[in-house]
C-alpha positions as CSV (number, residue, x, y, z in Angstrom):
1,M,92.3,86.1,120.3
2,R,89.7,86.6,122.9
3,L,86.7,88.9,122.3
4,A,86.2,91.6,124.8
5,G,83.0,90.6,126.7
6,G,80.2,92.9,127.5
7,D,81.5,95.6,125.0
8,T,78.5,98.0,124.7
9,G,80.3,99.8,121.9
10,E,79.6,97.1,119.3
11,A,77.4,97.7,116.3
12,P,74.1,95.8,116.4
13,C,73.7,92.6,114.5
14,A,71.9,92.9,111.2
15,S,69.1,90.7,112.5
16,Q,68.3,93.4,115.1
17,A,68.1,96.2,112.6
18,G,64.6,97.7,112.4
19,T,63.3,96.1,115.6
20,P,60.7,98.2,117.3
21,E,62.0,100.1,120.3
22,G,61.8,98.0,123.5
23,A,61.7,94.7,121.6
24,G,63.1,91.5,122.9
25,G,61.7,89.8,126.1
26,S,59.9,92.8,127.5
27,G,56.3,92.1,126.4
28,W,56.6,92.3,122.6
29,G,57.7,89.6,120.2
30,R,55.8,86.3,120.5
31,R,53.3,87.7,123.0
32,G,52.1,90.6,120.9
33,A,50.8,93.6,122.9
34,R,51.9,93.8,126.5
35,G,49.6,91.6,128.8
36,R,47.6,90.0,126.1
37,S,47.3,86.3,125.6
38,A,49.9,84.5,123.6
39,T,47.2,82.9,121.5
40,V,46.5,84.7,118.2
41,E,43.7,83.4,116.1
42,A,43.6,83.3,112.3
43,V,46.7,85.4,111.6
44,S,47.4,85.5,107.9
45,T,50.9,85.0,106.7
46,R,50.2,86.7,103.4
47,R,52.0,90.0,103.0
48,D,50.5,93.1,101.4
49,P,53.3,94.6,99.3
50,M,52.2,98.1,100.4
51,A,51.8,97.2,104.1
52,G,54.0,98.1,107.0
53,I,56.2,95.8,109.1
54,L,53.4,95.0,111.5
55,S,51.0,93.7,108.8
56,G,52.0,90.1,109.4
57,P,53.4,87.9,112.2
58,I,56.0,89.9,114.0
59,D,58.4,86.9,114.1
60,A,58.1,86.1,110.4
61,P,61.1,87.0,108.3
62,S,60.7,90.5,106.8
63,E,60.3,90.3,103.0
64,N,60.2,94.1,102.6
65,R,63.3,95.0,104.6
66,Q,66.9,94.4,103.5
67,A,70.0,94.6,105.7
68,T,72.2,97.6,105.0
69,A,74.9,96.6,102.6
70,Y,78.4,97.9,103.6
71,P,81.4,97.8,101.3
72,K,83.7,95.0,102.2
73,V,87.3,96.0,102.9
74,P,90.2,93.6,103.3
75,A,91.6,93.8,106.9
76,V,95.3,94.6,106.2
77,P,97.5,94.8,109.3
78,G,98.8,98.3,109.8
79,M,95.7,100.1,108.4
80,Q,93.9,102.8,110.5
81,V,90.4,101.7,111.6
82,T,87.7,103.3,113.7
83,H,85.2,101.2,115.7
84,R,82.1,103.2,115.0
85,A,80.0,102.5,118.1
86,S,82.7,103.2,120.6
87,G,84.7,105.7,118.6
88,F,87.9,103.8,119.3
89,V,90.6,104.5,116.7
90,G,93.6,102.2,116.3
91,T,95.9,100.3,114.1
92,L,94.6,97.0,112.9
93,L,96.7,94.2,114.3
94,R,94.8,91.1,113.1
95,I,91.4,89.6,112.4
96,E,90.8,86.2,113.9
97,G,87.9,84.1,115.3
98,G,85.2,86.7,114.6
99,G,87.2,89.5,116.3
100,V,89.1,92.5,115.1
101,E,92.1,93.6,117.3
102,L,93.1,97.2,117.3
103,R,95.9,99.1,119.0
104,G,95.2,102.7,120.0
105,A,97.7,105.6,119.9
106,G,98.5,105.1,123.5
107,G,99.3,101.4,123.1
108,L,95.9,100.1,124.4
109,E,94.8,97.0,122.6
110,R,91.1,96.1,122.2
111,V,89.2,93.4,120.4
112,F,85.8,94.1,118.8
113,R,83.3,91.8,117.1
114,Q,83.6,91.5,113.4
115,L,80.1,92.7,112.5
116,P,78.8,94.2,109.3
117,G,79.4,98.0,109.2
118,A,81.0,98.0,112.6
119,F,84.1,99.8,111.5
120,A,85.0,102.8,109.4
121,V,88.0,103.3,107.1
122,D,88.8,106.8,105.8
123,G,85.5,108.0,107.2
124,Q,83.3,105.4,105.4
125,A,81.4,102.6,107.2
126,V,82.7,99.2,106.1
127,S,82.6,95.5,106.8
128,L,86.1,94.2,107.5
129,V,86.9,90.9,105.9
130,R,89.9,88.6,105.8
131,P,92.2,89.5,102.8
132,A,91.8,87.1,99.9
133,A,94.4,84.4,99.6
134,P,96.7,84.9,96.6
135,S,95.2,83.2,93.5
136,K,97.1,80.3,92.1
137,S,98.0,80.8,88.5
138,A,100.1,79.0,85.9
139,G,102.4,82.1,85.6
140,P,105.3,83.0,87.8
141,V,104.5,84.4,91.3
142,T,106.4,87.5,92.4
143,T,107.0,89.0,95.8
144,T,106.2,92.6,96.7
145,S,109.7,93.6,95.7
146,G,109.1,92.2,92.2
147,S,111.4,89.2,92.7
148,L,110.3,85.7,91.6
149,A,108.9,83.9,94.6
150,V,110.5,80.7,95.7
151,P,108.7,77.7,97.3
152,P,108.6,77.8,101.1
153,S,111.7,76.4,102.7
154,R,113.4,76.2,106.0
155,A,114.6,79.4,107.6
156,R,118.1,80.2,106.4
157,V,120.9,80.8,108.9
158,A,121.7,84.5,109.0
159,R,124.6,85.8,107.1
160,G,127.6,87.4,108.7
161,G,126.8,90.6,106.8
162,R,124.1,93.1,107.8
163,L,121.9,95.8,106.3
164,W,121.6,98.9,108.5
165,V,118.9,101.5,108.3
166,E,118.4,104.8,110.1
167,G,115.2,104.2,112.1
168,A,112.1,102.2,112.8
169,H,110.1,103.5,109.8
170,D,112.9,102.7,107.4
171,A,113.1,99.1,108.9
172,E,109.3,98.7,108.6
173,L,109.2,99.8,105.0
174,V,112.1,97.6,104.0
175,E,110.5,94.6,105.7
176,R,107.1,95.3,104.1
177,V,108.5,95.3,100.5
178,W,111.7,93.2,100.7
179,G,110.9,91.0,103.7
180,D,110.6,87.8,101.6
181,D,113.8,88.5,99.8
182,L,115.7,89.2,103.0
183,R,114.6,86.0,104.7
184,E,115.4,84.0,101.7
185,E,118.9,85.5,101.6
186,G,119.5,85.3,105.3
187,I,120.0,89.1,105.7
188,V,119.3,90.7,109.0
189,V,118.2,94.3,109.1
190,E,119.3,96.4,112.0
191,R,118.4,99.9,113.1
192,L,121.0,102.6,113.8
193,D,118.6,105.2,115.3
194,G,120.5,107.9,113.6
195,I,123.9,107.9,111.8
196,D,125.8,110.6,113.7
197,R,128.1,107.8,115.1
198,L,128.2,105.7,112.0
199,A,132.0,105.4,112.0
200,E,132.0,104.1,115.6
201,A,129.4,101.5,114.8
202,V,131.2,100.3,111.6
203,G,134.4,100.0,113.7
204,R,132.7,97.8,116.2
205,F,131.1,95.7,113.5
206,R,134.5,95.0,111.8
207,P,133.3,94.4,108.3
208,G,135.2,91.9,106.1
209,P,134.7,89.7,103.0
210,A,132.4,87.4,104.9
211,R,130.8,90.3,106.9
212,R,129.8,92.8,104.3
213,L,127.9,95.8,105.5
214,G,125.2,97.8,103.6
215,V,123.9,101.1,105.0
216,L,120.7,102.9,103.9
217,V,120.5,106.6,104.8
218,D,118.2,109.5,104.0
219,H,119.2,112.8,102.5
220,L,122.3,111.4,100.8
221,V,123.1,114.4,98.6
222,P,126.5,116.1,97.8
223,G,127.7,118.3,100.6
224,S,125.3,117.0,103.2
225,K,126.2,115.7,106.7
226,E,125.0,112.3,105.6
227,S,127.3,112.4,102.6
228,R,130.4,113.2,104.7
229,L,129.6,110.5,107.1
230,A,129.2,108.0,104.3
231,D,132.5,108.9,102.7
232,A,134.2,108.4,106.1
233,V,133.3,104.7,106.2
234,A,133.6,103.8,102.6
235,G,135.6,100.6,101.9
236,P,135.6,97.4,99.9
237,D,133.3,95.7,102.4
238,V,131.1,98.7,103.3
239,L,128.5,100.2,100.9
240,V,126.4,103.3,101.9
241,T,123.5,104.2,99.6
242,G,120.4,106.2,100.1
243,T,117.9,108.6,98.8
244,P,117.8,112.4,98.4
245,F,114.7,112.6,100.6
246,V,114.7,114.3,104.0
247,D,112.7,111.4,105.4
248,V,111.8,107.9,104.3
249,W,108.1,109.0,104.2
250,Q,109.0,110.9,101.0
251,A,110.2,107.7,99.4
252,V,106.6,106.5,99.3
253,R,104.8,107.8,96.2
254,P,102.3,110.5,97.3
255,A,99.6,109.0,95.1
256,V,99.1,106.2,97.6
257,V,97.4,108.8,99.9
258,G,95.7,110.7,97.2
259,L,98.3,113.5,96.7
260,E,100.0,114.6,93.4
261,A,103.1,115.6,95.3
262,W,104.3,115.8,98.9
263,P,103.6,119.3,100.2
264,V,106.4,121.8,100.7
265,I,106.8,122.3,104.4
266,P,107.9,125.8,105.5
267,M,111.4,126.2,107.0
268,G,111.3,126.0,110.8
269,T,108.5,123.4,110.8
270,D,109.3,119.8,111.4
271,W,108.6,118.0,108.2
272,K,106.6,115.1,109.6
273,T,104.6,117.5,111.8
274,G,103.7,119.5,108.7
275,I,102.7,116.5,106.7
276,C,100.5,115.2,109.5
277,A,98.7,118.5,109.6
278,V,98.1,118.4,105.8
279,L,96.8,114.8,105.8
280,G,94.7,115.2,108.9
281,L,95.2,111.5,110.0
282,G,96.5,112.2,113.5
283,G,100.0,112.3,114.8
284,P,103.2,110.8,113.2
285,S,102.5,107.3,114.5
286,A,98.9,107.1,113.1
287,T,99.9,108.8,109.9
288,W,102.8,106.4,109.3
289,R,100.5,103.4,110.0
290,H,98.1,104.7,107.4
291,L,100.9,105.3,104.9
292,L,102.6,102.0,105.4
293,A,99.3,100.0,105.1
294,R,98.9,101.4,101.6
295,V,102.3,100.2,100.3
296,T,101.6,96.9,98.7
297,T,104.3,96.6,96.1
298,Y,107.7,98.2,95.2
299,A,105.7,100.2,92.6
300,D,104.3,102.3,95.5
301,L,107.9,103.5,96.2
302,E,110.1,106.0,94.5
303,P,112.7,104.5,92.2
304,A,115.5,106.1,94.3
305,L,114.7,104.0,97.3
306,V,114.0,100.8,95.3
307,G,117.4,101.1,93.5
308,A,119.2,101.8,96.8
309,V,117.8,98.8,98.6
310,E,118.4,96.5,95.7
311,R,122.0,97.6,95.5
312,L,122.5,96.9,99.2
313,I,121.0,93.4,99.0
314,D,123.2,92.5,96.0
315,F,126.3,93.9,97.8
316,V,125.7,92.0,101.0
317,T,124.9,88.7,99.2
318,E,127.7,89.0,96.6
319,P,129.8,85.8,96.6
320,T,133.2,86.1,98.1
């Protein structure tokens, strides 16, 4: 990752903090006052505890000043970050080689220097750091889905069966929590981008004993359109499960964003638009990135979604 050169929007280095205005190569520093000789006689290096910053050699380390301490926040991909000096707001892509790469709402990607206090998260100035590596312990290690982790192995050849989800956010959430399990089992997740033509898609897929199909849908409640479409494709090699929620966002526990419950959005208002207005984090894309970044384990999800996904994984991997 290459750092953007000449970026004037970067926060100053800690070593520059507190430097007198105009310092650095323009007459101050080692020369003292402008135009005077560089020779200074009998300068004492003893510091008076009550003296100001000019009471000793100007190049000597300051014993009275301390760099501002910013809280350290692990740089988790997907979190929303603001570069304080430039005001650039984006989704964190990665942190590497002393640089932090962000992607703005319009798709613009920029790299900023990883300096103390250069970024803000949730309105607070922070220092972004690499996430700590998982600690090694004698006990069993689990994945984010709660499954026992297995030692790294070669990538498994994909199964004939598939797991279908409605949209991009469903796919990202399933990958974030169950990604390790899916790769271990060789299950490929595919997007439907809506289920209005579910029967046609199932017909083209041609499920069978070696090509089992699991489908995850939202708003799967009696009498709903989704329920009727699910019933139309039910079979021994097809399982449709889901949640009662209008949108997969509701399957994330509201506590992860500091809410006791998801707000009730008035009829006639798009649900996501209403939620974005309540949270004040930007549009749907920015709000989803913020929400997804705070999901770190299956415990951050509602049991209805956890149970539905686990059933689908078991169904697709069931021995034939």
